[in-house]
C-alpha positions as CSV (number, residue, x, y, z in Angstrom):
1,M,25.7,8.7,-16.3
2,G,23.0,8.4,-19.0
3,I,21.0,11.3,-20.2
4,V,18.5,12.5,-17.8
5,K,15.1,12.4,-19.3
6,L,12.5,15.2,-18.3
7,R,9.1,14.6,-17.9
8,R,6.0,16.9,-18.5
9,R,2.3,15.7,-17.8
10,L,-0.9,16.6,-19.3
11,D,-3.3,18.0,-16.8
12,S,-5.5,15.2,-18.3
13,G,-3.4,12.8,-16.1
14,E,-2.0,11.1,-19.7
15,G,1.9,10.6,-19.0
16,R,4.1,11.7,-21.9
17,R,8.0,12.3,-22.1
18,S,8.9,16.0,-23.4
19,R,11.3,18.4,-22.6
20,A,10.1,21.2,-20.3
21,V,9.2,24.7,-22.0
22,V,10.1,27.6,-20.2
23,L,7.7,29.6,-19.2
24,A,7.9,33.6,-18.9
25,G,7.3,35.5,-15.9
26,L,8.5,32.9,-13.0
27,S,7.6,33.9,-9.8
28,V,10.3,34.2,-7.3
29,L,10.0,32.8,-3.3
30,A,11.9,35.1,-0.8
31,L,14.0,32.6,1.4
32,T,15.9,34.2,4.4
33,F,16.3,33.4,8.2
34,W,16.2,35.0,11.1
35,L,16.6,34.1,15.1
36,G,13.6,34.3,17.0
37,T,12.2,33.5,20.6
38,S,9.5,30.7,20.6
39,P,6.5,31.1,22.6
40,H,8.2,29.1,25.9
41,G,11.3,31.6,25.5
42,V,13.7,28.8,23.0
43,E,15.7,30.6,20.9
44,G,15.8,28.9,17.6
45,T,15.1,29.2,13.7
46,G,12.0,30.5,13.0
47,S,9.8,31.3,9.8
48,T,10.2,34.8,8.4
49,S,6.1,34.7,7.9
50,S,3.6,36.2,10.2
51,E,2.1,32.8,9.7
52,A,5.1,31.5,12.2
53,G,4.0,28.3,13.7
54,H,1.0,27.4,11.3
55,V,3.6,26.5,8.4
56,W,5.5,23.3,7.6
57,S,6.4,23.5,4.4
58,Q,9.4,20.7,4.1
59,F,11.7,18.0,6.2
60,R,12.8,19.8,8.8
61,G,10.2,22.9,9.1
62,N,12.9,24.9,7.5
63,P,15.8,25.4,4.9
64,A,18.3,25.2,7.5
65,L,16.7,21.8,8.5
66,T,16.6,22.7,12.3
67,G,13.5,21.3,13.4
68,I,12.1,23.9,15.2
69,S,8.3,25.0,15.0
70,D,7.1,28.4,17.0
71,T,3.4,26.7,16.9
72,I,1.8,26.3,20.8
73,L,0.9,22.8,21.3
74,P,-1.0,21.6,24.4
75,D,0.4,20.2,27.6
76,A,-1.1,16.9,27.1
77,L,-1.5,16.0,23.3
78,K,-4.6,14.0,22.4
79,L,-5.4,11.9,19.7
80,V,-7.3,14.2,17.1
81,W,-8.0,11.5,14.3
82,T,-5.9,8.8,12.3
83,L,-6.0,8.3,8.5
84,E,-5.1,4.4,6.7
85,A,-2.6,5.5,4.2
86,G,-2.5,2.3,2.5
87,E,1.0,1.1,2.8
88,S,3.8,2.0,5.3
89,I,4.9,6.0,5.9
90,E,8.6,6.5,6.0
91,S,7.6,10.1,4.7
92,S,7.5,13.1,7.1
93,A,4.3,15.2,6.6
94,A,4.5,18.9,5.1
95,I,1.5,21.2,6.6
96,V,0.8,24.2,4.9
97,D,-2.7,26.3,4.4
98,G,-4.5,23.7,7.1
99,V,-3.3,20.5,4.5
100,V,-1.0,17.6,5.2
101,Y,0.7,16.0,2.8
102,V,2.4,12.7,3.1
103,G,3.7,9.7,0.8
104,S,3.3,6.5,1.2
105,Q,5.1,3.1,0.2
106,S,1.9,2.5,-1.7
107,G,3.3,5.1,-4.2
108,D,0.6,7.5,-3.4
109,L,1.1,11.4,-2.5
110,L,-1.8,12.0,0.0
111,A,-3.5,15.2,1.2
112,V,-5.0,15.4,4.2
113,S,-7.3,18.0,6.2
114,L,-5.4,19.3,9.2
115,N,-8.6,19.5,10.8
116,S,-10.9,16.6,10.2
117,G,-8.2,14.1,9.0
118,D,-10.6,13.8,5.4
119,E,-8.4,12.9,2.4
120,L,-8.8,16.1,0.0
121,W,-7.1,13.9,-3.2
122,R,-4.3,11.1,-3.6
123,Y,-1.8,11.2,-6.7
124,R,-0.3,8.3,-7.7
125,A,3.4,8.3,-8.0
126,A,4.9,5.3,-8.2
127,E,4.6,1.8,-8.6
128,F,7.5,1.0,-6.2
129,G,6.5,3.4,-3.9
130,I,7.3,6.8,-2.0
131,G,10.1,6.1,0.5
132,E,11.7,8.6,2.7
133,S,11.5,11.6,0.6
134,S,9.3,14.3,2.5
135,P,7.2,17.1,0.6
136,C,8.2,20.3,0.0
137,V,5.8,22.7,-0.4
138,G,5.7,26.1,-2.2
139,Q,4.8,28.3,-5.1
140,G,1.5,26.2,-5.3
141,L,3.1,22.9,-5.9
142,V,4.1,20.1,-3.7
143,Y,7.4,18.5,-4.2
144,I,8.5,15.1,-3.7
145,G,10.8,12.1,-4.8
146,D,10.0,8.1,-5.0
147,L,12.0,4.9,-5.1
148,E,11.8,4.8,-9.3
149,G,14.0,8.2,-8.8
150,V,11.3,10.4,-10.3
151,L,10.9,14.0,-8.7
152,H,7.4,15.3,-9.0
153,A,5.8,18.6,-9.0
154,V,2.0,18.7,-7.9
155,D,-1.0,21.0,-8.1
156,V,-1.6,21.6,-4.0
157,R,-5.5,22.5,-5.3
158,T,-6.2,19.9,-8.0
159,G,-3.4,16.9,-7.1
160,K,-2.9,16.8,-10.9
161,A,1.2,16.6,-12.1
162,A,2.5,19.9,-13.0
163,W,5.7,18.2,-14.1
164,T,7.9,15.7,-13.4
165,F,11.8,14.8,-13.7
166,A,13.3,11.6,-13.8
167,T,16.9,10.9,-12.4
168,E,18.6,7.6,-12.3
169,G,18.5,6.5,-8.9
170,E,16.2,6.5,-6.4
171,I,15.2,9.5,-4.6
172,K,15.1,9.5,-1.0
173,S,16.4,12.7,0.0
174,S,13.2,15.7,0.4
175,P,13.2,18.4,-1.7
176,V,13.9,21.8,-0.5
177,L,12.7,24.7,-2.6
178,V,15.5,27.9,-2.7
179,G,13.9,30.6,-4.7
180,D,12.7,29.8,-7.8
181,R,14.6,26.9,-7.8
182,V,14.1,22.8,-6.1
183,L,17.0,21.0,-4.9
184,V,17.1,17.3,-4.4
185,G,19.6,14.8,-4.4
186,S,19.7,11.3,-6.2
187,Y,20.7,7.8,-5.7
188,D,22.5,8.2,-9.0
189,S,25.3,10.3,-7.1
190,H,24.1,13.5,-8.1
191,L,22.6,17.0,-6.4
192,Y,20.2,18.4,-9.0
193,A,18.7,22.0,-9.2
194,L,15.7,22.7,-11.1
195,E,13.6,25.6,-12.0
196,A,10.5,25.3,-9.5
197,D,7.6,26.3,-12.0
198,T,8.9,23.9,-14.9
199,G,11.2,21.3,-13.9
200,L,13.8,22.7,-16.3
201,H,16.7,21.1,-15.5
202,L,19.4,23.9,-14.0
203,W,22.8,22.0,-13.0
204,T,24.3,19.1,-11.4
205,V,26.4,18.4,-9.2
206,M,28.4,14.6,-9.2
207,T,29.7,13.3,-6.0
208,E,31.2,10.1,-5.2
209,G,28.6,8.3,-3.5
210,Y,24.3,8.3,-2.9
211,V,23.2,11.5,-2.1
212,H,20.6,10.5,0.4
213,S,21.3,13.8,2.5
214,T,18.5,16.5,2.5
215,P,20.3,19.7,1.5
216,S,20.3,22.7,4.1
217,V,20.4,26.1,2.9
218,A,22.1,29.3,4.2
219,D,23.0,32.3,2.5
220,G,22.8,31.1,-0.9
221,V,24.9,27.9,-0.2
222,A,23.1,24.2,-0.3
223,F,25.3,22.2,2.5
224,I,25.0,17.5,2.5
225,S,26.3,15.3,4.1
226,G,27.1,12.4,1.8
227,C,27.4,8.9,1.1
228,D,31.0,9.6,0.0
229,E,32.2,10.4,3.2
230,I,32.4,14.4,2.4
231,F,30.7,17.5,3.4
232,R,30.0,19.5,0.7
233,A,29.1,23.4,0.4
234,I,27.5,24.1,-3.0
235,R,26.5,27.6,-4.3
236,V,22.6,27.6,-5.6
237,E,23.0,30.1,-7.8
238,D,25.3,27.8,-10.6
239,G,25.9,24.8,-8.9
240,R,29.5,25.6,-8.0
241,E,31.1,23.6,-5.5
242,L,32.5,26.2,-3.0
243,Y,34.5,23.6,-0.4
244,Q,34.6,20.1,1.0
245,V,35.6,19.2,4.2
246,P,36.5,15.2,3.6
247,S,37.0,12.3,5.5
248,I,34.0,13.0,8.3
249,A,32.2,9.5,7.8
250,Y,29.4,7.5,5.7
251,T,26.1,9.9,6.7
252,G,22.7,9.1,6.0
253,A,21.5,12.0,8.1
254,S,20.9,15.9,6.8
255,P,23.2,18.1,8.0
256,A,21.0,21.2,10.8
257,L,22.5,24.6,10.3
258,A,22.9,26.8,13.3
259,G,25.2,29.7,13.7
260,D,28.7,28.7,12.0
261,A,27.8,25.3,12.5
262,A,26.6,22.2,10.8
263,Y,25.3,19.0,13.0
264,F,25.0,15.9,11.5
265,G,25.4,12.2,12.9
266,T,27.2,9.5,10.8
267,F,27.5,5.8,10.3
268,S,30.9,5.7,12.1
269,N,28.8,6.1,15.5
270,Q,29.8,9.7,15.9
271,V,28.0,13.3,15.6
272,V,30.0,15.6,14.2
273,S,30.0,19.2,14.0
274,V,31.4,21.2,11.1
275,S,32.4,24.9,11.3
276,R,31.2,26.2,7.8
277,R,33.6,29.5,8.6
278,E,36.6,27.8,9.1
279,R,35.9,24.5,7.0
280,K,37.0,21.9,9.3
281,V,35.7,19.7,12.1
282,L,34.9,21.4,15.4
283,W,34.4,18.0,17.8
284,R,33.2,14.2,17.6
285,Y,30.6,12.9,19.9
286,E,30.6,9.5,20.3
287,S,28.9,7.5,23.2
288,K,30.8,5.7,25.7
289,E,27.8,3.0,26.5
290,S,27.4,1.8,23.0
291,Q,28.5,1.8,19.3
292,F,25.7,2.2,17.0
293,P,25.1,4.3,13.7
294,F,23.0,7.8,14.2
295,Y,20.8,7.7,11.3
296,S,18.2,10.4,12.8
297,S,18.9,14.4,11.6
298,A,19.4,16.5,14.6
299,A,17.1,19.3,15.8
300,V,18.9,22.6,17.2
301,V,17.4,24.1,19.8
302,G,18.6,26.8,22.9
303,G,22.2,25.6,22.4
304,R,21.4,22.1,22.2
305,V,21.6,19.1,19.5
306,V,19.1,16.7,20.0
307,L,18.7,13.6,17.4
308,G,18.2,9.4,17.9
309,G,20.1,6.8,17.7
310,R,20.0,3.3,16.4
311,D,21.2,2.5,20.1
312,R,18.0,3.0,21.1
313,K,18.4,6.1,22.8
314,V,17.8,10.2,22.3
315,H,20.9,12.1,22.7
316,C,20.9,15.7,23.9
317,L,24.7,17.3,23.1
318,E,25.7,20.9,24.2
319,A,26.1,22.4,20.5
320,A,29.3,24.3,21.4
321,T,31.1,21.3,22.8
322,G,29.6,18.1,21.6
323,E,29.3,16.9,25.6
324,S,26.7,14.6,26.2
325,L,23.5,16.3,28.5
326,W,21.4,13.7,28.6
327,T,20.0,10.5,26.9
328,F,16.3,8.9,26.9
329,A,16.3,5.1,26.3
330,T,13.6,3.6,24.0
331,R,12.8,0.1,23.3
332,A,14.1,-0.1,19.8
333,R,16.3,2.0,17.5
334,V,15.7,6.0,16.8
335,D,15.8,6.9,13.5
336,S,12.8,9.2,13.5
337,S,14.3,12.9,13.7
338,P,13.1,15.1,16.5
339,V,11.0,18.0,16.6
340,A,11.0,21.0,19.3
341,V,8.3,22.6,20.3
342,G,9.3,25.3,23.0
343,D,10.7,23.3,25.9
344,R,9.9,20.0,24.4
345,I,11.2,17.4,22.3
346,Y,8.5,15.3,20.0
347,V,10.2,11.9,18.4
348,G,9.0,8.5,17.1
349,S,10.8,5.0,17.9
350,N,10.9,1.9,16.0
351,D,9.3,0.9,19.3
352,G,5.8,1.8,17.6
353,R,6.0,4.9,21.1
354,F,5.4,8.6,19.8
355,Y,7.8,10.5,23.1
356,V,7.6,14.1,24.5
357,L,10.7,14.7,26.5
358,N,11.6,17.7,28.5
359,L,14.4,19.6,26.6
360,E,16.1,20.0,29.9
361,D,16.9,17.2,31.5
362,G,15.1,14.6,28.9
363,R,12.6,13.2,31.2
364,K,9.4,11.6,29.7
365,V,6.4,14.2,29.6
366,W,4.1,11.6,27.8
367,E,3.9,9.0,25.3
368,F,1.6,7.3,22.6
369,N,1.5,3.9,21.5
370,A,1.2,3.5,18.0
371,G,1.5,-0.1,17.9
372,A,3.9,0.1,14.7
373,P,7.6,1.6,14.5
374,L,7.9,5.2,14.0
375,S,10.7,5.3,11.7
376,A,9.2,8.9,9.9
377,S,9.6,12.3,11.4
378,P,7.0,14.6,13.5
379,A,5.3,17.3,11.5
380,V,3.9,20.5,13.4
381,A,1.9,23.5,12.9
382,G,-1.3,24.8,13.2
383,G,-1.5,23.6,17.1
384,K,-1.1,20.0,16.0
385,I,1.3,17.4,15.1
386,V,1.6,14.6,12.8
387,I,3.4,11.7,12.2
388,G,3.1,8.2,10.2
389,S,3.7,4.5,11.1
390,Q,4.9,1.7,9.2
391,D,1.7,0.2,9.4
392,G,0.3,2.8,7.4
393,Q,-1.6,5.0,9.7
394,L,-1.2,8.5,10.0
395,F,-1.8,9.5,13.6
396,C,-2.8,13.9,14.2
397,F,-2.6,14.8,17.9
398,G,-3.4,18.4,18.9
C-alpha cells in the first residue's frame, strides 16, 4: 500500500493537504453497554444516555450494532415529511439533537431538521458519491466515508470540514466512534483508527480482503466480519489483533453483538453465530427453501436474530440455536437492515416498500409504498423513523 495521506481543510472551505496537528486537551466520550427493557418489555441493548430513544448516533444505533431503539413509535405510522436529496440514498441516517444526517450518491452529506424536514446545511464530500457509509455523530462532529476513499469529519453546526483522511480504496464501511478515536474500514483492505478530534492516524490493521463491514465494539474490542472470510477481534487501544475465527465465508454484513455471541449473514447463503469467548462458530443457519446470500445486517432483540435475505424474505431466528422461527416474503431482495422497536420490526425492501412486522410471528402490521427500492436501513429516534430510497427521497414517519 502507498502512503496514506491525511488532509485537513480550513473553515474557509479551501482544500489543502497537510499533516494534522495534535491538539491538546482532547475530549473523551465514554461508550458503554447495558441491557435494559424497552417500552414494550423486550430486552435489548440501549443507550447509556438519559435521552435513550432520542438518539441514533451511528449505523445500527449503537456500537454493538444491534439495531434497537428505546423510542416509542405510534401503532399506525404516518408520513411526516419527505426531502429530495438529489440522487440515490444507500446511506442510513443518524439522528442526534433533532437533526438527521444522511449521505447521498450525489456526494453530499445533508443535515435535516427531524421535526420539519427542512435542510439545514449540505456538505460536498465527493464527486464519485457517498455510497453505503452511514454517518456517525459525536464530539460536535459528524463522520462519513465516501466512494473516493476519504473519511470526512464535519462540524455539526456549520457543515464545514474539520478534517479529512484519505485511504486508498472506497469507504463503504460506516465509521464508529469509540472514546477519543474513530474506526473505519476501507476497500484498501485495512481497518483504521484515527484521533476523533484531529484525524491523526493512530493505527492500521491489514486484512486479506475488502473491509466492507462496519466494526462492532464491546469491552474495548472491535469485531469485523470480513470479505477475506475471517472474523477478527482487534483491540481498540492499540490495534493489536487478539484472535481470528477463519473460514467463515465471504461476508458483506456487519456483526451484531449480544451476550457472548456475534451474529451476521454471509454470501455462502448462511447466517452465522460466533462465540467470542470460545472463538468458534456456534451455529450456521441455511434456508431449506432457497439459496441466496444475506447482505443485510441483523437486529438482535428478545433472544431473536432478524435480518433480510436476497431470497426476498425477512428471516427471524432463535439466537441461541439458529432455528428458524418465521419468514416474511417481500417482492424483491432485502438488503436493508431491520430495526427493532418494542415488539415491532421495521425494514425496507428493494420492492420499494417499507414494512412493519410483528416480532413474535412476522405478521405484517403496516406497509408504505415508497415507489423506489429501499436498500438503506431505517434510523429511529425521538418518536420518528427515517429511511432513504434509491430515487433520492428521504422519508420521515411518525
